[in-house]
C-alpha positions in Angstrom: 59.1 -36.7 29.7 56.5 -34.9 31.3 54.0 -37.0 31.3 56.1 -39.9 32.9 57.0 -37.4 35.3 53.8 -36.1 36.4 52.7 -39.9 36.5 55.2 -40.6 39.3 54.7 -37.7 40.7 50.9 -38.7 41.5 51.4 -42.5 42.4 53.6 -40.5 45.6 51.3 -37.8 46.5 50.2 -38.7 49.5 53.8 -39.7 50.9 56.3 -37.7 52.7 58.8 -38.3 50.0 57.4 -36.4 47.2 60.3 -33.8 46.4 58.7 -30.1 44.6 61.8 -29.3 43.4 62.4 -32.4 41.0 59.2 -31.5 39.4 58.7 -28.1 36.6 56.4 -25.2 37.6 54.1 -26.4 34.9 53.8 -29.8 36.6 53.4 -28.4 40.0 50.7 -27.0 39.0 49.0 -30.4 38.5 50.4 -31.6 41.3 48.5 -28.7 43.4 45.5 -29.5 41.1 45.7 -33.3 42.3 45.8 -32.4 46.0 42.6 -30.2 46.3 41.0 -33.1 44.4 42.2 -35.9 46.7 41.2 -33.7 49.5 38.0 -33.2 48.4 38.1 -29.6 47.8 36.2 -30.4 44.3 33.1 -31.1 46.5 33.0 -27.7 48.0 34.0 -25.4 45.2 34.0 -25.5 41.4 36.6 -27.6 40.1 37.2 -24.9 37.2 37.5 -21.9 39.5 40.1 -24.2 41.7 42.4 -24.9 38.8 42.0 -20.7 37.7 42.9 -20.1 41.5 45.5 -22.7 41.3 47.3 -20.9 38.1 46.3 -17.1 39.7 48.4 -18.2 43.0 51.2 -19.3 40.8 51.2 -16.1 38.9 51.8 -14.0 42.0 54.5 -15.9 43.6 57.6 -13.9 43.0 61.1 -15.5 41.9 62.3 -16.0 45.7 65.1 -18.1 46.4 62.9 -19.9 49.1 59.6 -18.3 49.4 58.4 -19.9 46.3 56.0 -21.9 43.9 57.7 -24.7 44.2 58.0 -23.9 48.6 53.7 -23.4 48.7 53.2 -26.8 46.5 55.7 -28.3 48.5 53.9 -27.1 51.9 50.2 -27.9 50.4 51.5 -31.8 49.3 52.7 -32.2 52.4 49.9 -30.8 54.6 47.6 -33.3 52.9 49.9 -36.1 53.6 50.7 -35.8 57.1 46.7 -34.8 57.3 46.1 -38.2 55.3 48.4 -40.3 57.5 47.9 -38.9 60.7 43.6 -39.6 60.3 43.6 -36.1 61.0 41.7 -35.2 57.4 39.1 -38.1 57.4 38.1 -35.9 60.7 37.3 -32.9 58.9 34.5 -31.1 57.3 34.6 -30.8 53.7 34.7 -26.9 53.9 37.2 -27.6 57.3 39.7 -29.7 53.9 38.9 -26.6 51.3 40.4 -23.9 54.0 43.3 -26.3 55.1 44.4 -26.7 51.2 43.6 -22.8 50.4 45.5 -22.1 53.1 48.5 -24.3 52.5 48.7 -23.0 49.2 48.3 -19.4 49.9 50.0 -18.9 53.3 53.3 -17.7 51.4 51.3 -15.3 48.7 53.6 -12.9 47.7 56.2 -13.2 50.0 59.0 -10.5 49.4 61.6 -13.1 50.1 62.7 -11.1 53.6 60.8 -11.6 57.2 58.8 -9.3 58.9 61.7 -8.2 61.2 63.5 -7.0 58.3 60.6 -5.0 57.0 59.8 -3.2 60.0 63.6 -2.4 60.6 63.9 -1.1 57.1 60.5 1.1 57.4 59.0 -1.2 54.5 55.8 0.2 52.5 54.4 -2.8 54.1 55.5 -2.6 57.4 53.9 0.6 57.4 50.9 -0.6 55.6 50.3 -3.1 58.6 51.2 -1.1 61.2 54.7 -3.0 61.9 52.4 -5.4 63.1 55.0 -8.6 64.1 52.5 -10.8 62.2 52.6 -8.6 59.0 53.2 -11.3 56.2 50.5 -13.8 57.5 48.1 -10.9 57.5 49.5 -9.7 54.3 49.4 -13.5 52.3 45.7 -14.0 54.0 44.6 -10.5 52.8 45.8 -11.1 49.3 44.7 -14.7 49.2 40.9 -13.4 49.6 41.2 -10.7 47.1 42.2 -13.6 44.6 39.4 -15.3 45.7 37.1 -12.8 45.2 38.4 -11.3 42.1 35.9 -11.4 39.3 37.4 -13.7 36.7 37.8 -16.6 39.6 35.3 -16.1 42.0 36.2 -18.8 43.8 33.4 -18.9 46.8 30.7 -17.9 44.5 28.9 -21.5 45.1 29.0 -21.0 48.8 26.0 -19.3 51.0 27.0 -16.3 53.1 27.5 -18.0 56.6 29.5 -20.9 54.7 31.8 -18.1 52.9 32.4 -16.5 56.4 33.1 -19.9 57.9 36.0 -20.4 55.4 37.6 -17.0 55.0 37.7 -17.6 58.8 39.2 -20.7 58.7 41.9 -19.9 55.9 42.6 -16.6 57.9 43.2 -18.4 61.2 45.2 -21.4 59.6 47.4 -18.4 57.9 47.7 -16.8 60.6 49.2 -19.6 62.6 52.2 -20.1 60.5 53.7 -16.8 62.2 56.9 -18.6 63.5 56.7 -16.2 66.6 53.6 -18.4 67.8 55.5 -22.1 66.9 56.8 -23.0 70.4 53.1 -22.4 71.8 52.1 -24.4 69.4 54.5 -27.0 69.8 54.0 -27.4 73.6 50.3 -27.5 73.3 50.6 -30.3 70.7 52.9 -32.5 73.2 50.7 -32.1 76.1 47.7 -33.2 74.2 49.7 -36.4 73.0 50.9 -36.7 76.6 47.1 -36.6 77.8 46.3 -39.2 75.2 49.4 -41.8 75.7 48.3 -44.5 77.8 49.0 -43.8 81.4 48.6 -40.3 80.3 46.4 -37.9 82.7 43.2 -38.7 80.7 43.6 -42.4 80.8 44.4 -42.5 84.4 
């Protein structure tokens, strides 16, 4: 039943073996809520508002073959797992953790199911709105996320002071923009360089 499946899911929440496709849409809401708690988001934002936000994200995900509700929960859980297992999570501030959760959950918000190149070539209204920007999808996801956070029936950031809101918005925007695949090679190269520098015998240890 659902309760048993959820118990199993919760037990494996911090591992990379978790499979979102093995759970129904309602259970994935619980998964997202559990991840938010594990990441300490409830220490920064009102838990009830976080739950409403999660439900609203689910409602706004389109029924695509890949960029759908299961995908964003899968990415959110995987992000949490990698951050936890690598030790990165414990180094982040509370607001950075909240931003990481929100960006993971919203990184494909209202994804149309096709890539930016197709939208530009087909002269879509979305491409026109974002002036044919190659990163138009990432801009769209971040803007829609901000609009949803500020929605009157959610008001997700109402407990934060002005500078704190700006910091969180900036972090979420930067994290979502970093999912632009055209930047992937550059990011991967930078990570490899840092890893090499930190390794025994690397430039920093010489």
